[in-house]
FIPA-921616 format. One record per residue: x, y, z of N, C-alpha, C in turn; residue in three letters; residue number from 1. Coordinates in steps of 0.1 Angstrom, whole numbers. Layout:
<recs>
nc1|nc2|nc3|cac1|cac2|cac3|cc1|cc2|cc3|aa|i
X|Y|Z|X|Y|Z|X|Y|Z|ALA|NUM
...
</recs>
This chain:
<recs>
nc1|nc2|nc3|cac1|cac2|cac3|cc1|cc2|cc3|aa|i
967|717|1050|954|723|1047|954|731|1034|MET|1
944|731|1026|943|739|1014|935|751|1017|LYS|2
940|763|1013|934|776|1016|932|782|1002|ILE|3
919|786|999|916|793|986|915|808|990|LEU|4
922|816|982|922|831|984|915|837|972|VAL|5
904|845|974|896|851|964|896|866|965|ILE|6
898|873|954|898|887|953|889|891|942|ASN|7
877|896|945|868|900|935|868|915|932|CYS|8
870|919|920|868|933|916|855|934|909|GLY|9
852|947|904|839|949|898|836|941|886|SER|10
847|937|879|845|929|866|856|918|865|SER|11
861|914|877|872|904|877|871|896|889|SER|12
878|884|888|880|875|899|895|870|898|ILE|13
902|872|909|916|866|910|916|856|921|LYS|14
923|845|920|923|835|930|936|828|930|TYR|15
940|822|942|951|814|944|947|803|954|GLN|16
952|791|952|951|780|961|964|776|967|LEU|17
965|777|980|977|774|988|976|761|995|PHE|18
987|755|997|989|744|1006|996|749|1019|GLU|19
990|748|1030|995|755|1042|1008|748|1047|SER|20
1011|736|1043|1023|730|1047|1034|735|1038|ASP|21
1041|745|1042|1051|752|1033|1046|764|1026|GLY|22
1033|766|1026|1027|778|1019|1031|779|1005|TRP|23
1031|769|997|1034|770|983|1020|771|975|HIS|24
1021|778|964|1009|780|955|1007|767|947|VAL|25
995|762|947|992|751|939|987|755|925|MET|26
978|764|926|971|769|913|968|784|915|VAL|27
969|792|905|963|805|905|957|808|892|LYS|28
948|818|892|941|821|879|933|834|881|GLY|29
925|836|871|917|848|871|907|849|860|GLY|30
896|856|862|886|859|852|885|874|850|VAL|31
886|878|838|886|893|835|874|896|825|ASP|32
869|908|826|858|913|817|845|906|820|ARG|33
842|903|833|829|898|837|818|907|832|ILE|34
808|902|826|796|910|822|797|915|808|GLY|35
809|914|802|811|917|788|807|905|779|GLU|36
806|907|766|802|896|757|811|883|759|PRO|37
824|886|760|833|875|762|843|878|773|MET|38
844|869|783|853|871|794|865|862|791|ALA|39
876|865|797|889|857|796|891|850|809|GLU|40
893|837|808|896|829|820|909|821|818|PHE|41
918|822|828|930|814|827|934|809|840|ARG|42
941|797|840|945|791|852|959|785|850|GLN|43
968|788|860|982|784|860|984|774|871|ILE|44
992|763|868|995|753|877|1009|753|881|TRP|45
1012|752|894|1025|752|900|1028|738|905|PHE|46
1039|732|900|1043|719|905|1058|718|906|GLN|47
1063|719|919|1078|720|920|1083|733|914|GLY|48
1092|732|905|1098|743|898|1091|746|885|ASP|49
1081|738|882|1073|739|869|1061|748|870|THR|50
1060|757|861|1049|766|860|1042|764|847|VAL|51
1030|760|847|1023|756|834|1009|762|833|GLU|52
1007|769|822|993|774|820|985|763|814|GLU|53
976|758|822|968|746|817|955|749|812|ARG|54
951|761|814|937|765|809|937|779|805|LEU|55
932|782|793|930|796|788|918|795|779|LYS|56
907|803|782|895|802|774|888|815|774|GLU|57
881|818|763|871|829|762|857|824|763|SER|58
849|829|771|835|825|773|827|836|779|LEU|59
814|834|778|805|845|783|803|842|798|HIS|60
807|851|807|805|850|821|797|863|825|ILE|61
784|861|827|775|873|829|777|880|843|PRO|62
781|872|853|782|877|867|792|870|875|ASP|63
794|874|887|804|868|896|800|853|900|HIS|64
787|851|901|782|837|904|788|827|893|ARG|65
785|830|881|790|821|870|805|821|870|ARG|66
812|832|872|826|833|873|832|824|883|GLY|67
826|825|896|831|816|906|828|802|904|LEU|68
816|799|898|813|785|895|824|779|885|GLN|69
828|787|876|838|783|866|852|781|873|ARG|70
855|790|883|867|788|890|868|775|898|VAL|71
857|772|905|856|760|913|856|747|904|ILE|72
849|748|893|849|737|883|864|734|878|GLU|73
871|745|875|885|744|870|894|738|880|ALA|74
892|742|893|900|736|904|898|721|905|LEU|75
885|717|903|883|702|903|889|696|891|TYR|76
887|702|879|892|696|867|908|695|867|ASP|77
914|705|873|929|705|873|935|695|882|ALA|78
927|691|892|932|681|901|936|685|915|GLY|79
938|698|918|942|700|932|931|699|942|PRO|80
919|698|937|907|696|946|899|684|939|LEU|81
895|675|948|886|665|943|872|667|948|ASN|82
871|674|959|858|678|965|860|690|974|GLU|83
849|697|976|850|709|984|855|706|998|ALA|84
852|694|1004|856|691|1017|871|692|1019|ALA|85
879|691|1008|893|692|1009|898|706|1012|GLU|86
889|716|1011|893|730|1014|892|732|1029|LEU|87
903|737|1034|902|741|1049|895|754|1051|GLY|88
896|763|1042|890|776|1044|891|784|1031|ALA|89
883|795|1030|884|805|1019|887|818|1025|VAL|90
897|825|1020|900|839|1025|896|849|1014|GLY|91
889|859|1018|885|869|1009|891|883|1011|HIS|92
897|889|1001|901|903|1003|889|912|1003|ARG|93
889|921|1013|878|931|1014|886|944|1016|VAL|94
883|954|1007|890|966|1007|888|974|1020|VAL|95
875|976|1024|873|985|1035|865|978|1047|HIS|96
871|979|1058|865|973|1070|860|984|1080|GLY|97
861|997|1076|857|1007|1085|864|1007|1099|GLY|98
858|1011|1109|864|1011|1123|861|998|1130|GLU|99
852|990|1125|848|978|1133|859|967|1132|ARG|100
865|966|1121|874|954|1119|889|958|1121|PHE|101
895|954|1131|909|956|1134|917|944|1130|HIS|102
911|934|1126|917|921|1123|908|914|1113|SER|103
913|903|1107|904|895|1099|892|889|1107|PRO|104
882|886|1100|870|881|1107|864|869|1100|ALA|105
860|859|1108|853|847|1102|839|852|1098|ARG|106
836|849|1086|824|854|1080|811|847|1085|ILE|107
802|855|1089|788|851|1092|779|862|1088|ASP|108
766|860|1091|756|870|1086|759|884|1092|ALA|109
764|885|1105|767|898|1111|779|904|1104|ALA|110
789|897|1100|800|903|1093|796|907|1079|VAL|111
788|900|1072|783|904|1059|776|917|1061|VAL|112
767|918|1071|760|930|1073|769|942|1076|GLY|113
779|940|1084|789|951|1087|796|955|1075|ALA|114
800|946|1066|807|950|1054|798|958|1045|ILE|115
785|954|1045|776|961|1036|774|976|1041|ARG|116
775|978|1054|774|991|1060|786|1000|1055|GLU|117
797|994|1052|809|1002|1048|809|1005|1033|THR|118
799|1001|1025|799|1003|1011|800|1018|1007|VAL|119
793|1027|1015|795|1042|1011|810|1046|1012|PRO|120
818|1039|1021|832|1043|1022|841|1037|1010|LEU|121
836|1027|1004|843|1021|993|834|1016|982|ALA|122
826|1025|976|816|1021|967|821|1014|954|PRO|123
833|1016|950|839|1009|939|843|995|941|LEU|124
846|992|954|853|979|957|844|970|966|HIS|125
839|975|977|832|966|986|820|959|981|ASN|126
812|965|971|801|957|965|806|944|958|PRO|127
817|946|951|823|934|944|828|924|954|ALA|128
835|929|964|840|920|975|828|912|981|ASN|129
817|919|984|805|912|989|799|902|980|LEU|130
799|905|967|794|895|957|802|883|958|ASP|131
816|884|959|824|872|960|822|864|972|GLY|132
819|871|984|817|864|996|804|857|996|ILE|133
793|863|991|780|857|992|779|846|982|GLU|134
784|847|970|784|837|960|792|825|965|VAL|135
804|827|970|813|816|975|806|809|986|THR|136
800|816|995|793|809|1007|782|800|1002|ARG|137
775|804|991|764|796|986|770|784|978|SER|138
781|786|971|787|775|963|795|765|972|LEU|139
800|770|983|808|761|992|803|761|1006|LEU|140
790|757|1008|784|757|1021|792|748|1031|PRO|141
794|753|1043|800|745|1053|815|747|1054|GLY|142
821|754|1044|835|757|1044|838|770|1051|ILE|143
846|770|1061|849|783|1068|854|794|1059|PRO|144
849|806|1060|854|817|1052|857|829|1060|GLN|145
868|836|1056|873|847|1064|875|859|1055|VAL|146
871|871|1061|873|884|1054|886|890|1059|ALA|147
895|894|1050|908|900|1054|907|914|1048|VAL|148
908|925|1056|905|938|1052|918|946|1050|PHE|149
918|954|1039|930|962|1036|932|973|1046|ASP|150
921|977|1053|922|988|1062|925|984|1077|THR|151
924|971|1080|924|966|1093|938|969|1100|ALA|152
949|967|1092|962|968|1098|965|982|1103|TYR|153
958|992|1097|960|1006|1101|951|1010|1113|HIS|154
943|1001|1118|934|1005|1129|942|1007|1142|GLN|155
955|1005|1142|963|1007|1154|968|1022|1154|THR|156
965|1029|1144|970|1044|1144|963|1051|1155|MET|157
971|1060|1162|965|1068|1172|956|1079|1166|PRO|158
947|1084|1175|938|1095|1169|945|1106|1163|PRO|159
957|1110|1168|964|1121|1162|968|1119|1148|VAL|160
969|1106|1144|972|1103|1130|959|1101|1122|ALA|161
948|1096|1128|937|1093|1119|926|1104|1119|TRP|162
926|1113|1129|916|1123|1128|919|1134|1118|ARG|163
909|1139|1111|910|1151|1103|906|1163|1112|TYR|164
912|1174|1109|908|1186|1117|896|1193|1111|ALA|165
885|1185|1112|872|1190|1107|862|1188|1119|VAL|166
850|1194|1118|841|1193|1129|838|1178|1133|PRO|167
837|1176|1146|835|1163|1152|823|1156|1146|LEU|168
813|1164|1143|800|1158|1138|802|1150|1124|SER|169
812|1155|1116|815|1148|1104|821|1134|1106|LEU|170
828|1133|1117|833|1120|1120|822|1111|1127|TYR|171
815|1117|1135|804|1109|1142|793|1105|1133|GLN|172
789|1113|1124|777|1110|1115|781|1103|1102|GLU|173
793|1107|1097|796|1102|1083|809|1094|1083|TYR|174
816|1092|1095|828|1084|1096|839|1090|1088|ARG|175
840|1103|1088|851|1110|1080|863|1110|1089|VAL|176
873|1102|1085|886|1100|1092|895|1093|1083|ARG|177
908|1092|1087|918|1085|1079|917|1070|1082|ARG|178
917|1062|1072|917|1047|1074|929|1040|1068|TYR|179
934|1045|1057|946|1038|1051|942|1026|1044|GLY|180
951|1022|1034|949|1010|1026|962|1003|1023|PHE|181
961|993|1015|973|984|1013|978|977|1025|HIS|182
969|976|1035|974|971|1048|979|957|1048|GLY|183
974|949|1040|978|935|1039|993|934|1033|THR|184
995|943|1024|1009|943|1018|1019|949|1028|SER|185
1015|960|1035|1024|966|1045|1027|956|1056|HIS|186
1017|948|1060|1018|938|1071|1027|927|1067|GLN|187
1026|923|1054|1034|912|1049|1049|916|1049|TYR|188
1052|927|1043|1066|931|1041|1072|935|1054|VAL|189
1064|940|1063|1070|943|1077|1075|930|1083|ALA|190
1066|920|1083|1070|907|1089|1082|901|1082|ARG|191
1083|902|1069|1094|896|1062|1107|905|1064|ARG|192
1105|918|1065|1117|926|1068|1123|923|1082|ALA|193
1115|921|1092|1120|917|1105|1127|904|1104|ALA|194
1122|894|1097|1128|881|1095|1142|883|1088|GLU|195
1142|891|1078|1154|894|1070|1165|900|1080|PHE|196
1161|909|1088|1170|915|1098|1174|906|1109|LEU|197
1166|895|1111|1169|886|1122|1165|892|1135|GLY|198
1155|900|1135|1150|906|1148|1135|904|1150|ARG|199
1130|904|1162|1116|903|1164|1109|915|1158|PRO|200
1098|913|1152|1090|924|1146|1087|935|1157|LEU|201
1084|930|1169|1081|939|1180|1092|949|1183|ALA|202
1104|946|1179|1116|954|1182|1120|963|1170|ASP|203
1112|962|1159|1116|969|1147|1107|982|1144|CYS|204
1114|992|1140|1107|1004|1135|1110|1005|1120|ASN|205
1099|1005|1112|1101|1004|1097|1093|1015|1090|LEU|206
1098|1019|1079|1090|1027|1069|1088|1018|1057|ILE|207
1076|1014|1054|1073|1005|1042|1067|1014|1031|THR|208
1071|1011|1019|1067|1019|1007|1062|1009|997|LEU|209
1048|1009|996|1042|1001|985|1040|1010|973|HIS|210
1048|1007|963|1048|1016|951|1044|1009|939|LEU|211
1032|1012|934|1027|1006|921|1018|1017|915|GLY|212
1009|1012|907|999|1022|902|992|1029|913|ASN|213
989|1022|924|985|1028|936|997|1028|945|GLY|214
999|1038|953|1011|1039|961|1008|1044|975|ALA|215
1015|1038|985|1013|1043|999|1025|1041|1007|SER|216
1027|1049|1018|1038|1047|1027|1032|1045|1041|ALA|217
1039|1037|1049|1034|1034|1063|1046|1035|1073|THR|218
1043|1042|1084|1052|1042|1095|1048|1031|1105|ALA|219
1057|1022|1108|1055|1010|1116|1064|1010|1128|ILE|220
1058|1010|1140|1065|1010|1153|1062|997|1160|ALA|221
1073|989|1161|1071|976|1168|1060|967|1162|GLY|222
1060|968|1149|1050|959|1141|1036|965|1140|GLY|223
1034|977|1145|1021|983|1145|1021|995|1136|ARG|224
1011|997|1127|1010|1009|1119|1006|1020|1128|SER|225
1014|1031|1127|1012|1043|1135|1008|1055|1126|VAL|226
1011|1054|1113|1006|1064|1104|1008|1058|1090|ASP|227
1000|1063|1081|1000|1059|1067|995|1070|1058|THR|228
999|1070|1045|997|1081|1037|983|1082|1031|SER|229
976|1071|1029|963|1072|1024|953|1075|1035|MET|230
941|1081|1031|932|1086|1041|919|1079|1041|GLY|231
908|1088|1041|895|1083|1040|893|1074|1027|LEU|232
900|1078|1017|900|1071|1004|915|1068|1000|THR|233
917|1061|989|931|1059|985|936|1071|977|PRO|234
929|1082|977|934|1094|969|945|1102|977|LEU|235
946|1101|990|955|1109|997|969|1104|997|GLU|236
979|1113|998|993|1108|1000|1002|1110|988|GLY|237
1008|1099|984|1018|1099|973|1012|1101|960|LEU|238
1021|1105|950|1017|1106|936|1016|1091|931|VAL|239
1005|1089|924|1002|1075|919|1001|1075|904|MET|240
997|1064|898|995|1062|884|985|1072|878|GLY|241
973|1072|884|963|1081|879|957|1090|890|THR|242
962|1089|902|958|1097|913|969|1106|917|ARG|243
965|1119|920|975|1129|923|980|1129|937|GLY|244
974|1122|946|978|1122|960|974|1135|967|GLY|245
982|1140|976|979|1152|984|976|1164|974|ASP|246
965|1171|977|961|1182|969|953|1192|978|ILE|247
955|1205|976|947|1215|983|933|1213|980|ASP|248
924|1210|990|910|1208|988|904|1220|981|PRO|249
910|1232|983|904|1244|977|905|1243|962|GLY|250
913|1234|956|914|1233|941|900|1228|937|VAL|251
894|1219|944|881|1213|940|870|1223|940|LEU|252
870|1232|951|861|1243|951|863|1252|940|VAL|253
875|1255|937|879|1265|926|874|1259|913|TYR|254
876|1246|910|872|1240|897|857|1239|896|LEU|255
850|1237|907|836|1236|907|830|1250|903|SER|256
836|1260|909|830|1273|906|834|1279|893|ARG|257
847|1276|889|852|1283|877|853|1274|864|ASN|258
853|1261|866|854|1252|854|841|1244|853|ALA|259
831|1248|861|818|1241|861|819|1226|861|GLN|260
828|1221|870|830|1207|872|821|1202|883|MET|261
812|1192|880|804|1186|891|811|1175|898|ASN|262
804|1169|907|810|1158|916|815|1147|907|ILE|263
808|1143|897|813|1132|889|825|1136|881|ASP|264
825|1148|876|837|1153|869|850|1153|878|ASP|265
848|1158|891|859|1159|900|864|1145|904|LEU|266
854|1135|906|858|1122|909|866|1115|898|ASP|267
862|1118|885|869|1113|874|883|1119|873|ASP|268
884|1132|876|897|1139|875|906|1133|886|LEU|269
902|1131|898|911|1127|909|915|1113|908|LEU|270
906|1104|903|908|1090|903|914|1085|890|ASN|271
911|1091|879|915|1085|866|923|1094|857|ARG|272
924|1107|860|931|1116|851|942|1124|857|ARG|273
946|1120|869|957|1128|876|969|1120|878|SER|274
977|1123|888|990|1115|890|999|1116|879|GLY|275
1007|1105|877|1017|1105|866|1010|1107|852|LEU|276
998|1101|851|991|1103|838|988|1118|835|LEU|277
984|1125|846|981|1139|844|993|1147|841|GLY|278
1005|1144|846|1017|1151|844|1023|1149|831|VAL|279
1023|1136|826|1031|1134|814|1023|1125|804|CYS|280
1010|1122|807|1002|1115|797|1004|1100|797|GLY|281
1012|1094|807|1015|1080|808|1015|1077|822|VAL|282
1009|1065|826|1009|1061|840|1017|1049|843|ASN|283
1024|1043|833|1033|1032|835|1047|1037|837|ASP|284
1053|1035|849|1066|1040|853|1077|1036|843|MET|285
1076|1023|838|1086|1019|829|1086|1027|816|ARG|286
1075|1030|811|1074|1038|799|1078|1053|802|GLU|287
1075|1058|814|1079|1071|818|1094|1072|818|ILE|288
1101|1062|824|1115|1062|825|1121|1062|811|VAL|289
1116|1054|802|1121|1054|788|1119|1067|781|ARG|290
1108|1074|783|1106|1087|777|1115|1097|783|GLN|291
1117|1096|797|1127|1106|803|1141|1104|798|ALA|292
1145|1092|796|1158|1089|790|1160|1094|776|GLU|293
1148|1095|769|1148|1100|755|1147|1115|755|ALA|294
1147|1121|767|1147|1136|767|1134|1143|769|GLY|295
1123|1136|771|1110|1142|772|1109|1149|786|GLN|296
1107|1162|786|1107|1170|799|1095|1166|808|GLN|297
1083|1164|802|1072|1160|811|1074|1147|818|ASP|298
1081|1138|811|1084|1125|818|1094|1127|829|ALA|299
1104|1135|827|1114|1138|837|1107|1145|849|ARG|300
1098|1154|847|1091|1161|858|1082|1151|865|LEU|301
1076|1141|858|1067|1131|865|1076|1123|875|ALA|302
1087|1119|871|1096|1111|879|1101|1119|891|ILE|303
1105|1132|889|1109|1140|899|1098|1143|909|GLU|304
1086|1145|904|1075|1148|913|1072|1135|922|LEU|305
1072|1124|915|1069|1111|922|1079|1109|934|PHE|306
1092|1111|931|1102|1109|941|1103|1120|951|CYS|307
1100|1132|947|1100|1143|957|1089|1140|968|TYR|308
1077|1137|963|1066|1134|973|1070|1122|982|ARG|309
1076|1112|976|1080|1100|983|1091|1104|994|LEU|310
1100|1112|990|1111|1116|1000|1105|1124|1011|LYS|311
1095|1133|1008|1088|1140|1019|1082|1131|1029|LYS|312
1075|1120|1024|1069|1111|1034|1079|1103|1042|TYR|313
1090|1099|1035|1101|1093|1042|1106|1102|1054|ILE|314
1108|1114|1051|1113|1124|1061|1103|1126|1072|GLY|315
1090|1126|1068|1080|1128|1078|1079|1116|1088|ALA|316
1080|1104|1082|1079|1092|1091|1092|1089|1098|TYR|317
1104|1094|1094|1116|1094|1102|1113|1103|1115|LEU|318
1106|1114|1113|1103|1122|1124|1093|1116|1134|ALA|319
1083|1109|1128|1073|1103|1136|1078|1091|1144|VAL|320
1087|1083|1138|1093|1071|1145|1105|1074|1154|LEU|321
1112|1084|1150|1124|1087|1158|1136|1078|1155|GLY|322
1134|1065|1156|1144|1056|1152|1138|1047|1141|ARG|323
1146|1045|1130|1141|1036|1119|1152|1026|1117|VAL|324
1148|1013|1117|1157|1002|1114|1158|999|1099|ASP|325
1147|1000|1092|1147|997|1078|1137|1005|1070|ALA|326
1141|1008|1058|1132|1014|1048|1130|1003|1038|LEU|327
1117|999|1035|1113|988|1028|1106|992|1015|VAL|328
1111|988|1003|1105|990|990|1097|978|986|PHE|329
1085|979|981|1077|968|976|1068|974|965|THR|330
1060|965|959|1051|968|948|1059|968|935|GLY|331
1052|969|924|1058|968|911|1069|978|908|GLY|332
1067|991|912|1078|1001|911|1088|999|922|ILE|333
1084|997|934|1094|996|945|1103|984|943|GLY|334
1098|973|938|1106|961|936|1115|962|924|GLU|335
1111|969|913|1117|968|900|1125|980|896|ASN|336
1122|992|901|1129|1004|896|1140|1008|905|SER|337
1152|1005|901|1164|1009|908|1165|1025|908|ALA|338
1161|1031|897|1162|1046|896|1153|1052|907|GLU|339
1141|1047|908|1132|1053|918|1137|1051|932|ILE|340
1142|1040|935|1147|1037|948|1159|1047|951|ARG|341
1168|1048|942|1180|1057|943|1175|1072|945|ALA|342
1166|1076|937|1162|1090|937|1154|1093|951|ARG|343
1147|1083|955|1139|1085|968|1148|1087|980|ALA|344
1160|1080|979|1170|1080|990|1181|1090|988|CYS|345
1181|1097|977|1192|1106|975|1192|1117|985|ASP|346
1204|1120|990|1206|1131|1000|1200|1129|1013|ASN|347
1198|1116|1017|1193|1112|1030|1204|1106|1039|LEU|348
1216|1107|1035|1227|1101|1043|1228|1106|1057|ALA|349
1224|1119|1059|1224|1124|1072|1214|1118|1081|SER|350
1204|1111|1075|1194|1104|1083|1197|1089|1084|CYS|351
1209|1085|1079|1213|1071|1080|1208|1063|1068|GLY|352
1202|1069|1058|1197|1062|1046|1207|1064|1034|ILE|353
1213|1053|1030|1223|1053|1019|1220|1041|1010|VAL|354
1221|1043|997|1219|1033|987|1232|1028|982|ILE|355
1234|1015|981|1246|1009|975|1242|1007|960|ASP|356
1249|1015|952|1245|1015|937|1246|1002|931|LEU|357
1256|994|934|1258|981|927|1247|971|932|GLU|358
1244|971|945|1234|962|950|1220|967|945|ALA|359
1218|980|944|1205|985|939|1202|981|925|ASN|360
1213|981|916|1211|978|902|1212|963|899|HIS|361
1213|954|909|1214|940|907|1201|935|901|SER|362
1202|925|892|1191|919|885|1183|910|894|ALA|363
1188|907|906|1182|898|915|1168|903|919|GLN|364
1159|893|919|1145|897|922|1139|891|935|ARG|365
1148|886|943|1144|881|956|1145|892|967|THR|366
1142|888|979|1144|898|990|1159|901|991|GLU|367
1162|914|993|1176|918|993|1178|931|1000|ARG|368
1191|933|1004|1195|946|1009|1201|954|998|ARG|369
1197|967|997|1203|976|987|1210|988|993|VAL|370
1213|986|1006|1222|996|1013|1235|990|1017|SER|371
1245|997|1020|1258|992|1024|1257|984|1037|PRO|372
1264|974|1039|1265|967|1052|1269|977|1063|ASP|373
1262|977|1074|1266|986|1085|1259|999|1084|GLY|374
1251|1002|1074|1244|1015|1074|1234|1016|1085|SER|375
1231|1027|1090|1223|1029|1102|1208|1024|1099|ARG|376
1204|1027|1087|1190|1022|1083|1192|1013|1071|VAL|377
1187|1001|1072|1188|991|1061|1178|995|1051|ALA|378
1182|996|1038|1172|997|1027|1170|984|1021|ALA|379
1158|979|1021|1155|965|1017|1145|966|1005|LEU|380
1146|956|997|1136|953|987|1129|940|991|VAL|381
1116|940|994|1109|928|998|1097|927|988|ILE|382
1097|917|979|1085|915|970|1073|912|978|PRO|383
1062|919|976|1050|917|984|1043|904|979|THR|384
1035|899|988|1027|887|984|1014|888|993|ASN|385
1005|896|988|992|899|996|984|886|996|GLU|386
984|878|986|976|866|986|981|856|997|GLU|387
994|855|998|1000|846|1008|996|851|1022|LEU|388
997|864|1024|994|870|1037|979|868|1040|GLU|389
970|869|1030|956|866|1033|954|852|1036|ILE|390
961|842|1030|960|828|1033|965|826|1047|ALA|391
976|831|1051|981|830|1065|972|835|1075|ARG|392
967|847|1073|958|853|1082|945|846|1083|LEU|393
940|840|1072|928|832|1072|930|820|1081|THR|394
941|813|1080|943|801|1088|945|805|1103|LEU|395
952|816|1105|953|821|1119|940|825|1125|ALA|396
931|830|1118|918|834|1123|910|822|1127|THR|397
912|810|1121|905|798|1124|910|791|1137|LEU|398
923|794|1140|929|787|1151|923|792|1165|ASP|399
</recs>
């Protein structure tokens, strides 16, 4: 069966076409700068060990409808699809599912309405996700479509983990609580980590670290998320590329009163001008490491701050779980930065977490162990694959 996975952003579309027999990628591509005078569209073909960019073009794409039309046209032109009936299903990434969605959902009018109700919780993401769903349903009528939510995996958290200590009325009237994000990634790497360890996921306690421009940590007990670092929004928790993570809420009151910053100013500050960028002026960890090696003190501080916050969460989740079988690194930074992995685990030997320096600095880019054999907690690097997880969950939802 062929499964198409679609991820619509406010001005972009990313997609991958999978064959469920072996779960290999047939084609992937994307449209960027939708709504601008010229958008960029590219499509990459996978055939065996061959990867070939077969299409790259600049054209005017005014909206998601035209963008998705071009995507489907290109799939027909490239050959993996001859007609829509060859598609078994379409899986859509949806950022926020609120409290209603604990798992993926087959899309119908009621599901679309429920997603629309969550727009106030994710105003930057859910409207674009909805556009992708509604346009694709009109372009591919009769093809089953499934919504896979970033928040759903964390709906297993107990109230002690998701409630904020604020008046109950704020939760009841405005849904103010912790939801968590990156759930599809955490779910994927947890499953792969259990397979790597050769143990049932239900028997594994894991701490998973999704580290990229956005970053989050999750405590997983027996395959279920029991706590995660992001909250009502993706602002809470770890230091990120342009988000500062945990911050005293009083800072916002102080800035409003003394720096005359309004809501829009504060939103811009927290989402786009903080984090690594705020500390050292750069949000790409690779460049920050280069600057730190060249002696720039702000870059060194940014790395230390990033790793210090990460270590605090590792320690907290060790306490939450009691027993931890593996610490899992994923995401662009987690998969590629040996220095960040080593710093995050430094001085945690008493907790059973030790890094093997040679294994950690290996150029290998596949799933691997970076802790010594026999260590109490396995430190693993598991490259994430959210699109594959969406495809798998889409098919499972139809069964």
